[in-house]
C-alpha positions in Angstrom: 105.6 -99.3 -165.9 107.2 -102.1 -163.8 110.9 -102.8 -163.8 110.6 -106.0 -161.7 107.9 -108.0 -160.1 106.1 -106.2 -157.4 107.7 -102.7 -158.1 106.0 -100.2 -160.4 107.4 -96.8 -161.4 104.5 -94.8 -162.9 105.3 -91.4 -164.6 101.9 -89.8 -163.8 99.7 -89.5 -160.8 96.7 -90.9 -162.7 98.8 -94.0 -163.5 99.9 -94.4 -159.9 96.3 -94.2 -158.6 95.2 -96.7 -161.2 97.9 -99.2 -160.1 97.0 -98.7 -156.4 93.4 -99.3 -157.2 93.9 -102.4 -159.3 97.1 -104.2 -158.0 96.1 -106.2 -154.9 97.8 -105.2 -151.6 99.9 -102.5 -153.1 101.4 -99.5 -151.2 102.9 -96.2 -152.5 106.6 -95.8 -152.1 108.3 -92.4 -152.0 111.6 -91.9 -150.1 111.1 -95.1 -148.3 112.4 -93.9 -144.9 109.3 -94.8 -143.1 107.8 -97.6 -145.2 111.0 -99.7 -145.5 111.6 -99.5 -141.8 108.0 -100.7 -141.2 108.5 -103.5 -143.8 111.7 -104.6 -142.0 109.8 -104.6 -138.7 107.0 -106.6 -140.3 104.4 -103.9 -139.3 103.3 -104.0 -142.9 103.9 -106.6 -145.7 102.7 -105.2 -149.0 102.6 -107.5 -152.0 103.6 -104.7 -154.4 105.1 -101.2 -154.2 104.1 -98.2 -156.5 107.0 -95.7 -156.6 105.8 -92.1 -156.9 109.3 -90.6 -157.0 109.1 -89.9 -160.8 105.8 -87.9 -160.6 106.7 -84.2 -160.9 103.3 -83.0 -159.6 104.1 -84.4 -156.2 107.4 -82.6 -155.7 108.3 -79.1 -154.6 106.9 -76.2 -152.6 104.7 -73.4 -154.1 102.7 -70.4 -152.9 99.1 -70.3 -154.1 97.5 -67.0 -155.2 95.8 -66.7 -151.8 99.2 -67.0 -150.0 98.7 -70.6 -148.9 101.8 -72.7 -149.0 101.5 -76.0 -150.7 104.1 -78.8 -150.1 104.1 -81.7 -152.6 104.0 -85.1 -150.9 107.3 -86.2 -152.4 109.2 -83.1 -151.1 112.2 -84.1 -149.1 112.7 -83.3 -145.5 115.9 -81.4 -146.3 114.1 -79.1 -148.7 111.4 -78.3 -146.2 114.0 -77.6 -143.5 115.7 -75.0 -145.9 112.5 -73.4 -147.2 112.6 -69.6 -146.2 109.0 -69.0 -147.2 108.0 -71.2 -144.2 108.5 -68.3 -141.8 106.7 -66.6 -139.0 103.9 -68.8 -137.5 104.9 -71.6 -140.0 108.5 -71.7 -138.9 107.5 -74.7 -136.7 107.5 -76.9 -139.8 111.0 -76.4 -141.1 112.2 -76.4 -137.5 110.8 -79.9 -137.1 112.1 -81.0 -140.5 115.6 -80.1 -139.5 115.4 -82.3 -136.4 114.3 -85.5 -138.2 116.7 -88.4 -137.6 119.9 -87.9 -139.5 121.1 -86.0 -142.6 120.8 -89.3 -144.6 117.2 -89.7 -143.6 116.4 -86.0 -144.3 117.9 -86.4 -147.8 115.7 -89.4 -148.5 112.5 -89.1 -146.6 109.4 -87.2 -147.8 106.6 -85.4 -146.0 103.9 -87.5 -147.6 105.5 -90.8 -146.6 106.1 -89.5 -143.1 102.6 -88.5 -142.3 100.9 -91.4 -144.2 102.5 -93.9 -141.9 101.4 -92.0 -138.8 104.1 -93.1 -136.4 103.3 -91.1 -133.3 107.0 -90.6 -132.5 107.7 -88.7 -135.8 108.3 -85.0 -135.9 106.1 -83.7 -138.7 102.7 -84.7 -137.1 102.7 -82.3 -134.1 104.4 -79.6 -136.2 101.7 -79.8 -138.8 98.9 -79.8 -136.2 100.4 -76.6 -134.6 100.6 -75.0 -138.1 97.0 -75.8 -139.0 97.8 -77.9 -142.0 95.3 -79.6 -144.3 96.2 -82.8 -146.1 95.2 -83.2 -149.8 94.6 -86.9 -150.8 93.7 -88.4 -154.1 92.3 -91.7 -155.5 90.7 -92.8 -158.8 87.5 -91.4 -157.3 88.9 -87.9 -157.1 90.5 -85.6 -154.5 89.6 -84.4 -151.0 91.1 -82.4 -148.2 91.4 -83.5 -144.6 92.2 -81.2 -141.7 95.4 -82.5 -140.1 93.7 -83.0 -136.7 91.3 -85.4 -138.5 94.0 -87.1 -140.6 95.7 -89.0 -137.7 93.2 -91.4 -136.1 95.1 -94.0 -134.1 98.5 -95.8 -133.8 99.8 -96.0 -137.3 96.4 -95.3 -138.7 95.1 -92.4 -140.8 91.9 -91.3 -142.5 93.2 -92.5 -145.8 90.8 -94.9 -147.6 92.1 -97.9 -149.6 93.6 -96.6 -152.9 94.1 -93.1 -151.6 97.5 -91.4 -151.3 98.7 -88.1 -149.9 99.4 -85.7 -152.8 100.1 -82.4 -150.9 100.1 -80.6 -147.5 98.5 -77.2 -147.5 99.5 -74.6 -144.9 97.7 -71.3 -144.3 99.4 -68.1 -145.2 102.0 -67.4 -142.6 101.4 -64.6 -140.0 104.1 -62.5 -138.4 105.2 -64.3 -135.3 107.2 -67.3 -134.3 107.1 -71.0 -134.7 109.4 -73.6 -133.1 109.7 -77.3 -132.4 111.2 -78.5 -129.1 112.3 -82.1 -129.0 113.4 -84.1 -126.0 115.3 -87.3 -127.1 117.9 -89.7 -125.7 120.5 -89.1 -128.4 120.8 -87.1 -131.6 118.7 -88.7 -134.4 116.4 -90.6 -132.1 112.6 -90.4 -131.9 111.1 -87.9 -129.5 110.4 -88.9 -126.0 108.2 -85.8 -125.9 108.0 -82.9 -128.4 106.3 -79.6 -128.3 105.3 -77.8 -131.5 104.4 -74.2 -131.1 103.0 -71.5 -133.5 102.4 -68.1 -132.0 101.4 -64.9 -133.9 102.3 -61.4 -132.9 98.7 -60.8 -131.8 99.0 -63.6 -129.3 97.1 -66.4 -131.2 98.9 -69.6 -130.1 98.6 -73.2 -131.2 100.3 -76.1 -129.4 100.7 -79.7 -130.2 102.5 -82.4 -128.2 104.2 -85.4 -129.9 105.3 -88.7 -128.5 102.5 -88.9 -125.9 99.7 -90.9 -127.5 98.5 -92.5 -130.7 98.1 -89.0 -132.3 99.5 -85.5 -131.6 97.9 -84.1 -128.4 96.2 -80.7 -129.0 93.5 -78.8 -127.3 91.5 -75.8 -128.2 91.2 -74.9 -124.5 95.0 -74.9 -124.1 95.4 -72.8 -127.2 92.8 -70.3 -125.9 94.5 -70.1 -122.5 97.9 -69.4 -124.0 96.5 -67.0 -126.6 95.1 -64.9 -123.7 98.0 -65.0 -121.3 101.5 -66.4 -120.9 101.7 -65.9 -117.1 102.9 -68.7 -114.9 99.4 -69.6 -113.9 98.3 -69.8 -117.6 101.2 -72.0 -118.5 100.5 -74.3 -115.6 96.8 -74.5 -116.5 97.5 -75.2 -120.2 100.1 -77.8 -119.1 97.5 -79.5 -117.0 95.0 -79.6 -119.9 97.5 -81.2 -122.3 98.8 -83.7 -119.7 95.3 -84.8 -119.0 94.7 -85.5 -122.7 97.9 -87.4 -123.2 97.9 -91.2 -123.5 101.6 -92.2 -123.5 103.0 -95.7 -123.2 106.0 -97.2 -121.5 108.8 -98.0 -123.9 112.6 -98.1 -124.1 112.8 -94.3 -124.3 110.8 -93.6 -121.1 107.8 -94.5 -119.0 104.3 -93.0 -119.5 104.7 -91.2 -116.2 108.0 -89.6 -117.2 106.4 -88.3 -120.4 103.5 -86.8 -118.5 106.0 -85.0 -116.2 107.8 -83.6 -119.2 104.8 -82.1 -121.0 104.3 -79.0 -118.7 108.0 -78.5 -118.3 108.7 -78.5 -122.0 105.7 -76.4 -122.7 107.1 -73.7 -120.4 110.5 -73.9 -122.1 108.9 -73.7 -125.5 106.9 -70.5 -124.5 110.1 -68.9 -123.1 112.0 -69.8 -126.2 109.2 -68.3 -128.4 109.3 -65.1 -126.3 113.0 -64.8 -126.7 112.8 -65.3 -130.5 110.0 -62.6 -130.7 112.2 -60.2 -128.8 115.3 -60.8 -130.9 
């Protein structure tokens, strides 16, 4: 149904998908933390909004029979930050959620809206890359799953096709280990200048993603392999060089591209030291 021109409030996912497929230039609206800011900045100017907040299927966190953790797209940041089942190697996700903006934004924003707008300065993208997430999307044509590393494709651009929306984020069964999110910012609540998302299992398997240093999170199978085999000073330096070479940061009000490149290896070392301390605790 529509309560006023340009705003629709469907009660089911199928109704929402039908509206997005048939109403010209329509966009889904969840918490609005990302979309409203983009509308105010005139980055996007949709003619109609389809609110998905009333769709129960898109809310909440559950564990599948295989142990996979499924987060509904309309789940609030605050609920993810407090989710105890996101532990071990998946702890990077609630750690990132707890550092998003302010309490007001965390109470309003949703994981689906956050990743669908693909702002490279946001906290969820690198955390989900480090965690090995898969994004489930749907349209009137059906559903499909997209590995998170393929979901983000450019500045504010994703692999979503017209009429598709994010319905869930799937995370692998957590392994014993540690996950953390390290964020360098000017002031509390600001976007990251550089962030490091780390997921490290007890057997040494390590996954790293860097945020704020390009159009998409910076990740490297080579850097992961290096750190999975060794955490020596030489290994940390080598992995830092690999990630820095892949970064494509820009100059902005928060820092220069060169400053961001200098931060990557330094923050990587700190993240690995913090992870070792957590593992030892």
